[in-house]
C-alpha positions, 0 to 999 in steps of 0.5 A: 070619115069626112073627105076634107079630113082624109089626110089628117091624123090625130096621134094617141099616146098612152102613158105608162111606166116600167115599174110593173114590168114588161108584161104590164106594158104589153097589156097596156099596149094591147088595150090602147090598140083596141081603144084606138081601133074602137074610136076609129070604127065608131063612125063618130070621129072625122079624123083618123086616130093613129096609135103611137105607142106607150111612153114610159120615160122622159125621152120617149115622151119628148121623142114622140112629141117632137115627131108630132110637131114635125108631122104636117098631117098630125093636127093634134095629140091625145094622151091617156094614162093607162097606169100611173105615169110619173108626171116629171117624165112628161115635162120636157115633152110638154115644153116642146109640144106645139100641136093641140093637146087633148087629155082623155080621162077614161079607162079601158074597162067600163065597170070594176070586175068586182068578183075577180079584181086583184092587186095586179089588176088594180095596179095595171088599171090606174087611170083614176090615179095616173090621169090626175098626176098627168093633169097636175103637171099640165096645170102646173106648166100652164099648158092649154088643153082640152079635157074629155072625161068619160068612158071611151066607148060612149057616144058623148065621149066620142062626140067631144073628141070629134068636136076637138078634132074639127077645131084642130083641123081648122087650127092647122088650116089657119097656120098657113092661111093667106087672106088677100085684101082687095082694097083697104078698110072702109069709111074709118070703121074700127071694129073690122080693122085691127093688128095684123101682126098680132093676129099672125102671132096669135092665130097663125093667118097672114093678111096681105093687100092686093091692089084691084089693078092686079086682080084686073090682070087676071080678069083680062085673061079670062076666056069667054068660053069659060065664062059661057060655061059658068053661066050655064052652070048658074042657070042649071044650079039656081032657080031663075026667070026664063027671061034671064037667059035672053042674051040680048038683055042687060040682065043676061050681060050682068050675069055674064059679067058676074061669072067673069068676075068669079073666074078672075077671083078664083084665078088670083086666089089660086095663084097666090094660094090664098084661102080667103079675101076681102072686098071694098065696094069703093075699089072695083078697079080702074075707070078706064074699062079695066074694072068690075062693072058691079060689086062681085056679090054673086062671086063672093057667095059662091066662093064662100060655099066652096070654102074661101073665107070672106069679109066685106068692106076689108074685114080680114078678121071675119074672112079668116074666121069664116074660113075656119068655120067652113073647115070645122063645118065640113061634113055637117049638114046645115051650113055656115055663112058670113053675116051682118046685123042689118036692121032690127024688128021689135016684136016683144018677146020675138024681137029679132035682128035681120041678118043680111048684106048688100049681097054676100050671104053664103047659099049653104044656109039657104032654106031652099034652092036660091034664085039667081036674080038681077036688081039695081044696087045703089051703093058703092062706086058702081051703082048698077044692075047687079047679079046675086043669089036671093034666099032666106035661111033655114029655121033652126038654132045656131051659133055665131061668132066674131073676133075683136081686137081690144089692143092688149088681146083678142076677144072671141065673142060667141052668141047662140041664136034662133033663126026664125021664119021671116016675112016676105021682103018683096022690095029687098031682093037679097039673101037674109036670115032673121034671128033672135039672139039668146037669151032674148033680143035685149040681153043678147044684143046688149051683151054683144055690144058690151063685149065690143062685138062687130056688126059682122059675124060668122054663123053656123047651124052645126057648130056650138059653143064647145067648138069655140071654147076649144078654138079659144083654148088652142089659140090662147085668146079670151072667149065670152059666150052669150047664151040662154043663161046670160044676164046683163049683170053677170055678163058685165062682171065677167067682162070686168073680171076678164079685164083684170085677168088679162091686165095682170097676165100681161104684167106678169109676163 
């Protein structure tokens, strides 16, 4: 089990009824316990499944769902109908359930026991019947849920549950997520801004402004000894030129100042209980000496690796989304990062987009150990020598996502991408990735732009579109997926149909 999820639970509730007598319910209960134990012992689920018994009446359903709502460690509920479970008894419970729901359509036995099956066996093992009854009432009530169909022992079935569990963990994490904005949006950019009130209503996280002057109060309290210790950690963890350790040089001082900035950011984020932050490179504190002497790029890189959400230039939606990506990614091998579409490389079928930023790319996606370097950065209010981690990303397939505010709704835009090997960039010492958006540059980039996508996105090698489908389902937001099957014509039709759907849905509500 992934340590990050060790205190979380997913509850398993089995549907039954008393029509077939108490002995049948005992068998249902026994089968359910075996299944839950099997799921937990499979090694494929990151979050423990806790069996909460059979529900045989409307009161029992409502009671267990109310308890799920009030149990902080419960991040979702799995339901399965062992026998025929009349759907009307689920109505009141479903009306009050606020946790994510997964409907598992499976059966205790794998194959039909052809030679021995009698009417008692068939009446007891009615998942084929009961799950359709349960599915009907969920559909009639317009309840959002994930449906997993397959034998409970199969790896593919368990993997679908595991994806949903990770999304549930991220969703629960977002419900008390605080994003701190150091400075405002920059340069009248629209796509990185949006309705913070609507975002909190729909997706749970809260966004607060924090003046850089308050951050500087924490900066002034950082102890030199702690900075020295962190600088030593830098030199231990990252490749670097030996000259960088010369304390008489400006480069060393820039590394030292970067470490102090990191400690200040960590201190204020911890004090406020924030899970993410944004920066503004035109607002780095006062000019009277109480300020960062450089953009805190190195600090942002390291904080992202430790799970803090980050968005550049005031992009609070990306900061929140990256935090959710990081939570979902826990225990998976290849890493995630905030990225920005920077410049294009036209090369026929291998045309690609260089993903970078001035500095802030997370080292979790690095192909090899990052290098700690200091170079001049001629942008922002502090044009100066600036410390940063330099690396290129791993080669491989991944998935990137962004959320945009369309005024009447949020749209989650997801694109499958292929990270490829870049050529050296000797004059551009930054962290970067080079990718081909699927199905190719022309269609992938074109569809992203048609959907209104941002120039920032949150990328992972390990997450797939299935994660984002589950996230959008739980949040109740629109999702569009750009993949190998996408065509511009088909994508335009999808966007138009979605527009009609959401306009009609708003009118009906």
